[in-house]
PLY file of the C-alpha trace (Angstrom):
ply
format ascii 1.0
element vertex 620
property float x
property float y
property float z
element edge 619
property int vertex1
property int vertex2
end_header
11.53 -11.02 18.78
14.07 -12.37 16.25
17.20 -11.00 15.50
19.94 -11.41 13.09
23.55 -10.76 13.65
26.93 -10.62 11.94
30.00 -9.39 14.39
27.90 -7.33 16.54
29.92 -7.50 19.63
29.19 -3.95 20.20
25.76 -3.85 19.90
24.22 -7.20 21.16
24.43 -6.16 24.70
22.56 -2.93 25.00
20.30 -4.54 22.42
19.00 -7.66 24.68
19.17 -5.59 27.95
16.73 -2.50 25.82
15.02 -5.84 24.71
14.37 -7.31 28.03
12.97 -3.96 29.42
10.58 -3.41 26.69
8.87 -6.87 26.29
8.80 -6.91 30.44
4.97 -7.67 31.36
4.49 -9.74 27.92
4.61 -13.04 26.44
7.59 -13.32 24.37
10.79 -14.77 23.78
14.38 -13.82 21.62
15.72 -15.99 19.19
18.89 -14.45 18.20
20.48 -16.36 14.73
24.28 -15.70 14.74
26.70 -15.99 11.74
29.58 -14.10 13.61
33.22 -14.53 13.61
33.64 -12.23 16.93
32.63 -12.72 20.42
28.47 -12.39 19.63
27.73 -15.47 20.28
29.45 -15.65 23.82
28.29 -12.14 25.12
24.54 -13.76 23.85
25.13 -16.61 26.13
26.21 -14.74 28.79
23.18 -13.10 28.69
21.00 -15.75 28.50
21.87 -16.79 32.09
20.51 -13.60 33.64
17.87 -12.75 31.18
14.30 -12.62 32.27
12.93 -13.13 28.80
13.67 -16.81 27.39
16.28 -16.56 25.09
17.80 -18.60 22.39
20.99 -18.79 20.00
21.34 -20.26 16.89
24.98 -20.27 15.49
25.23 -21.11 12.03
28.84 -22.83 10.69
30.74 -20.73 7.87
29.23 -23.40 5.35
25.84 -22.88 6.23
25.55 -18.94 5.91
24.37 -19.28 2.32
21.51 -16.36 1.62
22.73 -13.85 4.66
20.52 -12.21 6.56
17.44 -13.07 4.75
18.29 -17.00 5.39
19.01 -16.53 8.90
15.60 -14.56 9.33
13.95 -17.80 8.08
15.66 -19.91 9.91
14.81 -18.55 12.91
11.84 -18.36 12.02
10.60 -21.83 11.58
12.10 -22.43 15.41
10.12 -19.67 16.38
7.37 -20.62 18.67
4.94 -17.10 19.15
2.03 -16.74 16.82
3.87 -13.27 15.44
7.54 -12.80 14.77
9.17 -9.62 14.84
12.23 -8.34 13.30
14.57 -6.72 13.84
18.49 -4.78 13.33
21.11 -5.80 16.04
22.87 -2.41 15.40
20.44 -0.93 17.52
18.92 1.41 14.49
15.80 -0.05 15.23
14.70 0.98 18.93
13.61 -1.74 20.76
11.29 0.27 22.16
9.83 1.38 19.33
9.69 -1.69 17.87
7.75 -3.45 20.63
5.35 -0.89 20.85
4.97 -1.15 17.01
4.18 -4.38 16.94
1.92 -4.43 19.94
-0.06 -1.77 18.57
-0.19 -3.46 15.15
-0.98 -7.15 15.59
-4.64 -5.89 17.15
-5.41 -5.10 13.76
-7.21 -7.99 11.45
-3.10 -8.16 9.09
-0.86 -10.53 8.46
2.65 -8.18 7.82
3.39 -5.18 9.92
6.36 -3.30 8.29
8.20 -0.48 10.42
8.20 2.45 7.93
10.90 5.38 8.18
8.76 7.40 5.29
5.68 8.13 6.48
4.14 9.49 9.04
6.17 10.94 11.79
8.80 8.34 10.63
12.07 9.41 9.76
15.70 7.55 8.02
17.51 11.37 8.40
19.67 9.82 11.61
19.99 6.05 10.24
21.12 7.02 6.92
23.90 9.06 7.01
24.98 10.76 4.33
23.33 11.53 0.75
24.59 8.71 -0.77
22.81 6.07 1.49
19.63 8.66 1.31
19.79 8.36 -2.50
20.47 4.32 -2.88
17.49 3.42 -0.48
15.14 5.99 -2.05
16.28 4.56 -5.55
16.19 0.66 -4.33
12.68 1.49 -2.89
11.66 3.48 -6.21
12.75 0.14 -8.34
10.81 -2.48 -6.46
7.68 -0.33 -6.47
8.11 0.30 -10.22
8.53 -3.40 -10.69
5.55 -4.64 -8.16
3.16 -1.84 -8.48
0.14 -3.54 -7.27
1.84 -5.51 -4.33
3.37 -2.96 -3.20
0.77 -0.41 -3.58
0.17 0.43 -0.13
3.77 -0.14 1.17
6.24 2.91 1.58
8.89 1.21 2.65
9.55 -2.19 1.33
12.97 -1.92 2.04
12.40 -1.72 5.93
14.47 -4.33 8.16
12.37 -3.92 10.89
8.64 -5.81 10.21
6.76 -8.35 12.02
4.85 -11.27 10.35
1.79 -13.65 11.31
3.64 -17.41 11.27
0.19 -18.57 9.95
-0.12 -16.02 7.31
3.70 -16.46 5.65
5.20 -19.82 3.95
8.57 -20.33 5.14
9.14 -22.80 2.03
7.82 -20.23 -0.61
10.78 -17.58 0.52
14.06 -17.82 -1.21
15.75 -14.76 -0.01
19.37 -12.84 -1.25
20.91 -10.66 1.06
19.35 -7.86 3.37
15.92 -7.75 1.59
13.73 -10.39 2.80
10.76 -8.38 3.72
10.47 -7.84 -0.11
11.15 -11.70 -0.79
8.18 -11.53 2.01
5.65 -9.07 0.15
6.01 -10.80 -3.08
5.85 -14.27 -2.52
2.35 -13.99 -0.63
0.40 -11.51 -2.25
-2.52 -11.80 -0.67
-1.26 -11.03 2.94
-2.78 -7.86 4.28
-0.30 -5.66 5.21
-0.05 -2.40 7.65
2.41 -0.14 8.52
3.81 1.72 11.68
6.31 4.91 11.61
9.26 4.79 13.13
12.53 6.77 13.83
15.62 5.15 12.52
18.53 5.51 14.93
22.48 5.69 14.20
24.34 2.76 14.64
25.44 2.09 18.01
28.61 0.91 17.20
30.62 -0.48 13.96
30.27 0.00 10.60
26.99 -0.89 7.78
26.94 -4.17 6.58
25.90 -2.24 3.00
28.33 -2.87 0.06
28.21 -3.20 -3.48
28.36 -7.12 -3.06
24.69 -6.46 -1.20
23.52 -4.08 -3.73
24.14 -6.57 -6.57
22.61 -9.13 -4.56
19.55 -6.80 -4.05
19.36 -6.52 -7.82
19.51 -10.29 -8.18
16.60 -10.57 -5.86
14.87 -8.38 -8.00
15.13 -10.18 -11.19
14.51 -13.36 -9.63
11.36 -12.63 -7.78
9.94 -10.60 -11.46
10.86 -13.26 -13.33
9.40 -15.86 -10.64
5.89 -13.49 -10.59
5.81 -13.53 -14.40
6.34 -17.27 -15.01
3.52 -18.01 -11.70
1.01 -15.52 -13.17
1.45 -16.77 -16.84
0.99 -20.34 -14.86
-2.29 -19.66 -13.16
-4.84 -20.78 -15.47
-8.64 -20.94 -14.68
-9.38 -23.62 -12.03
-13.23 -24.67 -12.52
-15.24 -24.88 -15.84
-17.10 -21.73 -14.86
-13.73 -20.24 -15.28
-12.57 -21.81 -18.16
-15.84 -21.08 -20.10
-15.54 -17.10 -19.21
-12.10 -17.21 -20.12
-12.83 -18.50 -23.59
-15.56 -15.73 -24.07
-12.72 -13.27 -22.96
-10.42 -14.80 -25.86
-13.06 -14.40 -28.33
-13.87 -10.73 -27.80
-9.96 -10.73 -27.64
-9.32 -12.31 -31.03
-12.39 -10.16 -32.42
-10.70 -6.99 -31.10
-7.52 -8.50 -32.69
-9.15 -8.85 -36.08
-9.75 -4.61 -36.16
-6.29 -4.18 -35.03
-4.92 -6.07 -37.96
-7.21 -4.25 -40.15
-5.69 -1.23 -38.71
-1.90 -2.54 -38.92
-2.45 -3.64 -42.43
-3.73 -0.44 -43.55
-1.19 1.70 -41.68
1.49 -0.89 -43.41
0.57 -0.58 -46.69
0.41 3.51 -45.92
3.47 3.52 -45.12
5.77 1.05 -47.57
3.30 1.55 -50.18
2.40 5.33 -50.52
5.57 6.77 -48.12
8.43 4.41 -49.59
9.45 3.26 -45.84
11.06 0.48 -45.76
9.04 -2.53 -45.27
10.90 -3.56 -41.52
10.75 0.10 -40.65
7.31 0.38 -41.81
5.96 -2.64 -39.66
7.21 -1.39 -36.58
5.55 1.70 -36.94
2.13 0.03 -38.19
2.51 -2.28 -34.79
2.65 1.20 -32.77
-0.76 2.32 -34.04
-2.53 -1.23 -33.71
-1.20 -1.33 -30.37
-2.83 1.54 -29.32
-6.13 0.63 -31.27
-6.13 -2.58 -29.71
-5.29 -1.35 -26.17
-8.25 1.14 -26.54
-10.84 -1.40 -27.08
-9.72 -4.12 -24.99
-9.61 -1.93 -21.86
-13.18 -0.61 -22.76
-14.88 -3.57 -24.04
-12.93 -6.60 -22.93
-11.99 -6.20 -19.29
-13.68 -2.89 -18.85
-15.33 -4.92 -15.21
-12.23 -6.19 -13.66
-9.60 -3.54 -14.51
-7.07 -2.76 -11.75
-4.80 -0.46 -10.93
-4.13 2.62 -13.47
-4.68 2.54 -17.14
-1.34 4.19 -18.30
0.24 1.46 -16.22
-1.30 -0.99 -18.32
-0.68 0.69 -21.36
2.98 0.98 -21.14
2.53 -3.23 -19.71
0.78 -3.73 -23.17
2.70 -1.73 -25.39
5.94 -3.39 -23.83
4.51 -6.66 -24.48
3.56 -6.10 -28.33
7.38 -4.24 -29.02
8.82 -7.40 -27.61
6.73 -9.62 -29.82
7.74 -7.09 -32.48
11.03 -7.97 -31.46
10.99 -11.47 -32.20
8.21 -10.91 -35.20
10.23 -9.22 -37.69
13.39 -11.96 -38.71
10.36 -14.14 -38.87
8.95 -11.27 -41.45
12.01 -11.00 -43.49
12.32 -14.58 -43.95
8.81 -14.68 -45.40
9.25 -12.18 -47.55
12.68 -13.29 -48.83
10.87 -16.56 -49.52
8.21 -14.79 -51.84
5.31 -14.09 -50.15
3.61 -10.81 -49.84
4.38 -8.09 -47.28
1.00 -8.03 -45.88
-0.18 -11.58 -46.06
3.63 -12.08 -43.91
2.94 -9.41 -41.88
-0.77 -10.89 -40.97
0.98 -14.41 -41.13
3.05 -13.63 -38.41
0.59 -11.68 -36.37
-1.96 -14.47 -36.04
0.52 -16.66 -35.03
1.33 -14.62 -32.11
-2.36 -14.17 -31.28
-2.15 -16.87 -28.28
0.85 -15.21 -26.56
-0.60 -11.76 -26.62
-3.86 -13.25 -25.18
-2.69 -15.38 -22.07
-0.13 -12.09 -21.31
-2.44 -9.66 -21.26
-5.45 -12.00 -19.63
-2.72 -13.30 -16.57
-0.35 -10.55 -16.68
-1.69 -7.28 -17.31
-5.45 -8.02 -16.46
-5.02 -10.82 -14.00
-4.10 -9.22 -11.28
-7.38 -7.63 -10.67
-8.06 -11.21 -9.59
-5.63 -11.43 -6.37
-7.07 -9.77 -3.33
-5.41 -6.10 -2.94
-5.62 -4.10 0.39
-8.52 -1.40 -0.24
-7.39 0.98 2.51
-3.41 1.86 3.49
-3.29 1.31 7.07
-0.64 3.01 8.72
0.32 3.37 13.08
1.34 6.63 13.90
3.28 7.88 17.03
2.70 11.78 15.93
-0.35 13.80 16.72
-2.95 14.16 14.27
-3.55 17.01 11.94
-6.00 19.20 13.35
-9.46 19.34 10.81
-9.45 22.52 9.44
-12.86 24.94 9.97
-12.53 25.33 6.07
-13.25 28.42 4.24
-16.95 28.39 5.15
-16.12 28.82 8.59
-18.51 26.66 10.22
-19.90 26.90 13.43
-19.08 25.34 16.19
-22.66 24.90 17.34
-24.07 21.42 18.11
-26.94 21.74 17.15
-28.63 18.32 17.59
-28.34 16.50 20.92
-29.17 12.87 21.85
-29.54 10.88 25.92
-28.67 7.79 24.84
-30.65 5.12 27.49
-28.93 7.77 30.18
-26.03 6.26 29.52
-24.27 8.31 26.99
-24.56 12.07 25.53
-24.14 13.05 22.18
-24.01 16.11 20.32
-24.13 16.81 16.59
-23.91 19.60 14.15
-25.83 17.10 11.30
-29.23 15.40 12.32
-28.81 12.04 13.21
-32.38 10.40 12.25
-31.19 7.15 14.05
-31.09 8.35 17.68
-34.20 10.91 17.42
-35.89 9.11 19.90
-33.45 10.11 22.51
-33.34 13.97 21.31
-32.58 15.84 24.29
-32.16 19.65 23.44
-31.55 20.73 27.09
-28.30 18.89 27.10
-25.35 21.74 27.16
-22.70 21.60 24.68
-19.55 20.99 27.09
-21.71 17.99 28.85
-21.65 15.79 25.71
-19.56 12.50 25.56
-19.42 12.08 21.64
-19.26 15.78 20.02
-19.94 15.13 16.05
-18.88 18.20 13.62
-18.68 19.06 9.88
-14.92 20.08 8.89
-12.37 19.48 6.53
-10.24 16.31 6.88
-7.54 15.45 4.99
-5.56 17.30 2.52
-6.37 19.06 -0.90
-4.57 16.89 -3.41
-5.91 14.11 -4.76
-4.48 10.29 -2.91
-3.30 7.39 -5.25
-5.01 4.94 -2.49
-7.48 5.60 0.77
-5.51 5.44 3.79
-6.15 4.98 7.81
-3.99 6.50 10.13
-4.05 5.40 13.84
-2.23 7.78 15.96
-1.34 6.09 19.34
-0.59 9.59 21.05
-3.03 11.15 21.70
-5.00 8.41 20.83
-7.07 9.03 17.07
-8.41 8.02 14.02
-8.34 9.43 10.28
-9.50 8.02 7.49
-8.73 10.10 4.00
-10.06 9.07 0.22
-8.98 9.58 -3.33
-10.07 12.75 -3.56
-8.77 14.66 -1.02
-11.08 17.14 1.31
-14.03 16.22 -1.54
-13.66 12.97 -0.26
-15.86 10.85 2.63
-13.11 11.71 5.20
-13.67 11.75 8.61
-11.16 12.25 12.09
-12.05 11.03 15.43
-10.35 11.91 18.34
-10.50 9.61 21.90
-10.62 11.92 24.44
-12.85 13.29 27.13
-15.18 14.20 25.04
-14.69 11.90 21.77
-14.69 14.53 18.93
-15.48 13.46 15.59
-15.10 15.78 12.68
-16.20 14.52 9.08
-15.83 16.15 5.95
-18.60 17.77 4.15
-19.44 15.14 1.56
-19.60 12.56 4.40
-22.16 14.91 6.38
-24.33 14.57 3.44
-25.61 10.71 4.78
-26.22 11.15 8.21
-27.08 7.40 7.74
-23.46 6.72 6.71
-22.33 8.88 9.70
-24.05 7.00 12.40
-23.93 3.81 11.47
-19.94 3.29 10.06
-18.38 5.85 13.09
-21.06 6.59 15.64
-22.49 2.91 16.26
-18.91 1.69 16.99
-17.84 4.13 19.33
-21.08 4.18 20.88
-20.99 0.41 21.58
-17.69 1.01 23.30
-19.25 3.89 25.32
-21.85 1.73 26.57
-19.39 -1.24 27.55
-17.21 1.23 29.66
-20.80 2.41 31.38
-22.13 -1.52 32.16
-24.55 -1.77 29.17
-24.44 -3.32 26.10
-25.98 -2.29 22.68
-27.17 -5.36 20.79
-27.89 -6.36 17.22
-31.72 -7.53 17.93
-34.89 -7.37 18.27
-37.07 -7.36 21.32
-40.57 -7.38 22.28
-42.38 -7.32 25.55
-44.99 -9.03 27.06
-46.46 -7.98 30.31
-43.14 -8.28 32.61
-41.34 -10.99 30.24
-39.07 -9.89 26.98
-38.62 -11.69 24.06
-35.07 -10.87 22.88
-34.09 -12.03 19.11
-30.45 -12.15 17.68
-29.73 -13.37 14.11
-27.68 -11.94 11.25
-28.87 -9.52 9.42
-32.20 -9.99 6.76
-32.64 -13.10 8.64
-36.16 -12.40 9.53
-36.12 -10.74 12.85
-38.42 -7.91 11.92
-40.84 -10.32 10.46
-41.15 -12.45 13.40
-41.49 -9.67 15.84
-44.63 -8.29 13.72
-45.89 -11.44 13.74
-45.62 -11.52 17.55
-47.26 -8.09 17.78
-49.88 -9.04 15.27
-50.62 -12.37 16.67
-50.52 -11.59 20.72
-50.73 -8.59 22.75
-47.00 -7.73 23.03
-45.31 -3.93 23.33
-42.72 -3.32 20.66
-39.07 -2.17 21.48
-37.00 -2.57 18.70
-36.66 -4.79 15.26
-32.66 -4.05 15.23
-30.80 -2.85 18.33
-31.62 -3.12 21.76
-29.73 -1.42 25.19
-29.00 -4.25 27.76
-27.87 -3.44 31.45
-25.82 -5.44 33.49
-29.14 -6.82 35.50
-30.54 -8.11 32.31
-32.83 -5.21 31.83
-33.61 -4.09 28.31
-34.26 -0.35 26.75
-35.85 0.84 24.02
-33.29 1.68 21.12
-36.12 2.59 18.55
-34.30 3.00 14.91
-36.27 2.98 11.66
-38.02 0.13 11.41
-36.13 -1.99 8.66
-38.77 -3.60 6.31
-37.26 -6.39 3.82
-39.39 -8.14 0.67
-39.98 -11.31 2.96
-41.20 -9.24 5.50
-43.98 -8.04 3.24
-44.83 -10.59 2.77
-44.95 -12.57 5.49
-47.14 -9.62 7.62
-50.28 -7.83 6.62
-51.17 -4.77 7.84
-54.73 -3.62 7.09
-53.93 0.18 8.00
-51.68 0.65 4.84
-53.64 2.13 1.88
-52.80 0.21 -1.78
-50.58 3.26 -2.64
-48.29 2.70 0.46
-47.74 -1.14 0.16
-46.93 -0.47 -3.45
-44.26 2.27 -2.02
-42.99 0.08 -0.14
-42.35 -3.18 -2.35
-40.71 -0.64 -4.66
-38.54 0.70 -2.20
-37.62 -2.68 -0.87
-36.44 -3.77 -4.19
-34.32 -0.55 -4.23
-32.62 -0.85 -1.03
-29.74 -2.66 -0.53
-30.31 -5.79 0.34
-33.80 -5.52 -1.09
-34.73 -3.43 2.41
-36.94 -0.31 2.82
-37.23 1.97 5.71
-40.70 1.84 7.58
-40.93 4.67 10.14
0 1
1 2
2 3
3 4
4 5
5 6
6 7
7 8
8 9
9 10
10 11
11 12
12 13
13 14
14 15
15 16
16 17
17 18
18 19
19 20
20 21
21 22
22 23
23 24
24 25
25 26
26 27
27 28
28 29
29 30
30 31
31 32
32 33
33 34
34 35
35 36
36 37
37 38
38 39
39 40
40 41
41 42
42 43
43 44
44 45
45 46
46 47
47 48
48 49
49 50
50 51
51 52
52 53
53 54
54 55
55 56
56 57
57 58
58 59
59 60
60 61
61 62
62 63
63 64
64 65
65 66
66 67
67 68
68 69
69 70
70 71
71 72
72 73
73 74
74 75
75 76
76 77
77 78
78 79
79 80
80 81
81 82
82 83
83 84
84 85
85 86
86 87
87 88
88 89
89 90
90 91
91 92
92 93
93 94
94 95
95 96
96 97
97 98
98 99
99 100
100 101
101 102
102 103
103 104
104 105
105 106
106 107
107 108
108 109
109 110
110 111
111 112
112 113
113 114
114 115
115 116
116 117
117 118
118 119
119 120
120 121
121 122
122 123
123 124
124 125
125 126
126 127
127 128
128 129
129 130
130 131
131 132
132 133
133 134
134 135
135 136
136 137
137 138
138 139
139 140
140 141
141 142
142 143
143 144
144 145
145 146
146 147
147 148
148 149
149 150
150 151
151 152
152 153
153 154
154 155
155 156
156 157
157 158
158 159
159 160
160 161
161 162
162 163
163 164
164 165
165 166
166 167
167 168
168 169
169 170
170 171
171 172
172 173
173 174
174 175
175 176
176 177
177 178
178 179
179 180
180 181
181 182
182 183
183 184
184 185
185 186
186 187
187 188
188 189
189 190
190 191
191 192
192 193
193 194
194 195
195 196
196 197
197 198
198 199
199 200
200 201
201 202
202 203
203 204
204 205
205 206
206 207
207 208
208 209
209 210
210 211
211 212
212 213
213 214
214 215
215 216
216 217
217 218
218 219
219 220
220 221
221 222
222 223
223 224
224 225
225 226
226 227
227 228
228 229
229 230
230 231
231 232
232 233
233 234
234 235
235 236
236 237
237 238
238 239
239 240
240 241
241 242
242 243
243 244
244 245
245 246
246 247
247 248
248 249
249 250
250 251
251 252
252 253
253 254
254 255
255 256
256 257
257 258
258 259
259 260
260 261
261 262
262 263
263 264
264 265
265 266
266 267
267 268
268 269
269 270
270 271
271 272
272 273
273 274
274 275
275 276
276 277
277 278
278 279
279 280
280 281
281 282
282 283
283 284
284 285
285 286
286 287
287 288
288 289
289 290
290 291
291 292
292 293
293 294
294 295
295 296
296 297
297 298
298 299
299 300
300 301
301 302
302 303
303 304
304 305
305 306
306 307
307 308
308 309
309 310
310 311
311 312
312 313
313 314
314 315
315 316
316 317
317 318
318 319
319 320
320 321
321 322
322 323
323 324
324 325
325 326
326 327
327 328
328 329
329 330
330 331
331 332
332 333
333 334
334 335
335 336
336 337
337 338
338 339
339 340
340 341
341 342
342 343
343 344
344 345
345 346
346 347
347 348
348 349
349 350
350 351
351 352
352 353
353 354
354 355
355 356
356 357
357 358
358 359
359 360
360 361
361 362
362 363
363 364
364 365
365 366
366 367
367 368
368 369
369 370
370 371
371 372
372 373
373 374
374 375
375 376
376 377
377 378
378 379
379 380
380 381
381 382
382 383
383 384
384 385
385 386
386 387
387 388
388 389
389 390
390 391
391 392
392 393
393 394
394 395
395 396
396 397
397 398
398 399
399 400
400 401
401 402
402 403
403 404
404 405
405 406
406 407
407 408
408 409
409 410
410 411
411 412
412 413
413 414
414 415
415 416
416 417
417 418
418 419
419 420
420 421
421 422
422 423
423 424
424 425
425 426
426 427
427 428
428 429
429 430
430 431
431 432
432 433
433 434
434 435
435 436
436 437
437 438
438 439
439 440
440 441
441 442
442 443
443 444
444 445
445 446
446 447
447 448
448 449
449 450
450 451
451 452
452 453
453 454
454 455
455 456
456 457
457 458
458 459
459 460
460 461
461 462
462 463
463 464
464 465
465 466
466 467
467 468
468 469
469 470
470 471
471 472
472 473
473 474
474 475
475 476
476 477
477 478
478 479
479 480
480 481
481 482
482 483
483 484
484 485
485 486
486 487
487 488
488 489
489 490
490 491
491 492
492 493
493 494
494 495
495 496
496 497
497 498
498 499
499 500
500 501
501 502
502 503
503 504
504 505
505 506
506 507
507 508
508 509
509 510
510 511
511 512
512 513
513 514
514 515
515 516
516 517
517 518
518 519
519 520
520 521
521 522
522 523
523 524
524 525
525 526
526 527
527 528
528 529
529 530
530 531
531 532
532 533
533 534
534 535
535 536
536 537
537 538
538 539
539 540
540 541
541 542
542 543
543 544
544 545
545 546
546 547
547 548
548 549
549 550
550 551
551 552
552 553
553 554
554 555
555 556
556 557
557 558
558 559
559 560
560 561
561 562
562 563
563 564
564 565
565 566
566 567
567 568
568 569
569 570
570 571
571 572
572 573
573 574
574 575
575 576
576 577
577 578
578 579
579 580
580 581
581 582
582 583
583 584
584 585
585 586
586 587
587 588
588 589
589 590
590 591
591 592
592 593
593 594
594 595
595 596
596 597
597 598
598 599
599 600
600 601
601 602
602 603
603 604
604 605
605 606
606 607
607 608
608 609
609 610
610 611
611 612
612 613
613 614
614 615
615 616
616 617
617 618
618 619
């Protein structure tokens, strides 16, 4: 835990006491980086003597405090010994208990940065941001940051947060150059590939003292935004292709961009001629208006023809940047155009010359800045960890029945009831199981809001434990919710319910594994056959030949088939049959000869093996 402090003598004692209690039983240390002129360091030193948690204090002399809180965080992170660094303020607006719970829950996920958010789920800034003025200022700062960095902050609701944690190995501290309070923004922008999750928390009132926020800090924030935007732009322009293949593809894009530009030049010239020669408009004003027409023309063709396979973000956002680029170049082009006209060059020729001269600038900016961000990996789903309870799934206007039509008993260990047929579990069909006796219940309902979402989201609710996944199209997406109680209740949206294979593979099987382990069994990805009392199990990656090997064993030896994909193993080593639909791939068809199949059946399997993912077909 890393706590930057400046004149917090009234807050630091209670904070350290609460932190000690919050981290009891977990491996942690507390690092305090102090820039105070009051008794704060003395209180920290006294607390360190009696603390059961390792506590280190760094006191920075007045001449070494450049960068404020941000540089204090960087200095503390350099000496931190943990694999994760949790940063929180010393004024108790970040509740230590919530901060520790947030970090311990979030680091279980495959992410690099975890942000405490006040603006999502059950999070709130109402108590911490006293007054309408501070609330407005915080909201405007967040909107400004997200506007300047729309891609990087697409999954972040609170980029101004002072409560966050990051994986030490994932953040290069040497790349950071912080100014003022907003060190998190610096981390996010300078590490565009870092995986991000958010955790909702409720901001509390400051314990004692007054806020350090001021007009000076506001200007520091604006300077930070300007520096980050400028450096990001320069970095994008310098990010050239690294390999010969990439350079060849870039050359192809440049040629296509140039061909589109030639059509745009024709549009620009015709518009300029009509506005100046026909309508009598001043030649500079006519050139400016003609540029707008050719810009719209070029963008439409570039969007649909040149970058159709690598677009990222929203088209109107790309269009706005494309329009801004061309108008900035127009401002530089008009004086040159006037000089050429004064020199006696014809207006249309001079205009064409200025446009051609800036071709390379337009291409590089478009390729590396406007469209180049598609090459940077982005978080596909916004991940939120929330303390609030999950919203109940709506019964929908169709008033669906809660009756579980299909019931399954898997290896005598786990019972499942479902409103949709699950072909992968047909071997375990057990209709005699009562609805209230199942371990996992699968129902169809309306999950999520009716409105569209900008991004797919996965919300993990801590109490009671639940998971909720929502796609872009609101309730019309492949949404689902899982309540981890007794029984485990799964609600899938109507669209997802139409694909039972996806429901089973992506939701039910993952839960089935955990429930089986809790009952002394394991669902293992493997093929299994038996020869008398001896079992042979083959565990390997998907599509590497397990099925072909099993079928050859059955053909060449007198064996019994148990499974080609999944096997249930008990604690004593007993294998239980788990017969899912047999997976036949193209290499399996070549390896196995079955005279029982007709020529028509062979042709159908060969066709299916090329239509299904990873050239696989299903042979029941």
